[in-house]
N, C-alpha and C positions, 0 to 999 in steps of 0.2 A: 504494500500500500504506500509506503513512504510517508514522508512528512508533508502536511498540506502547505500550500503557499499562503502567505499572509492574507491574500484576497479572499480565500475560502473562509478563513477565520472571521474576517471582517464582515462577511455576508450576514452573520448573525450578531456579532459583537458590536455592530453600529448601535444596536439597541440593548442587547442582553449584557448585563454586568458591566456596562461601559464605565462605571465609576471605580471599579476595582483596580488596584495598582498594576496587576499583571495585564489587564486589558488596556490600560493606558500605554503600557510598553508596546503592545500590538499596534496601537494607533500610531505610535512613533515610527515603528518599522514600516507600516503601510505608507505613511506620509513621506518617508525618505526612500520608498521603493527598495527597501532592504529585505533580505531573507531573514527569517527568524533563526537564531542560533539554538536549535532544538537540542534537548538533552534526552538521550535514549532512556526509556523507562523499562520497556519490554525487551528481553533478549532470549532467543530460543537457541537450543543446542544445534550444532551444525547438521546433525542427522535428522532433524525435524523439518518437514516440509509444511509450509503454511502459506496460503494465498487468500487474501481478503476477498478477491473477486468471487470465489465459490460461495463464500458465506453471504456476501451481499446479494448474489443472484438467488439465494435461497431464503431471502427475507430476514437474515440475521440483522439485528440492530446494534449499533455501536455500544449501547448500554449493556447488551447481553454479556459482553466480555470486559468492557472498560468501566462499567459502573456509570453513575450519573455524571458524565463528563461535563455537562452544561453547568453543574453546580460545584465543580471542583476548581480550586485555584491551581492545584498541582496534581497531575495525573499520577496514579500509583497503581500497583498490581494488587490492590486490596482483595479482589475476588479470586486471586490465584489463577488467572487466565493462562499463565505460562506452565501450569502443572498438568500433567497427563490426565489425572483424575477429573479435572475440571472439563477438559475437552471430551473425555469419554462420557461423562454425565450428560453433556449437551447433545452429543451425537446419539446417544440412546434415546433421550427425550424427543429428539427431532426425527427419529427413525432414519438417521443418516448412516452411511457406511462407517463401520468401526473396525475394519480389518487393519492389521499392522501397517500395510503399505499405503493406507489412506493418508497417514501423517508421517510415516518414517521412510526416509530415503533408503533405497535398497542397494545403492552403489557401494 
């Protein structure tokens, strides 16, 4: 998925939480046409395959894995979305493939 451009963030944050210090920083980046110096929160092992596209095409919502992002000042992995048990539980609930090679690289 990658990190979103500041324009994507500002599509909502023109109105939402616009007075928060972190959002004021976004406004500055947008005004100066600078990229946001993102700090990685989620990191998966090299042998794990993950692609946001498949999840989004199957109606997964950002909040399903990332929590209430719109209400967070700092994103964290509070839900444990980088843990195998989290993914397995969601796949079972959604009747999605749960075979090893669904998420694990075989190379």
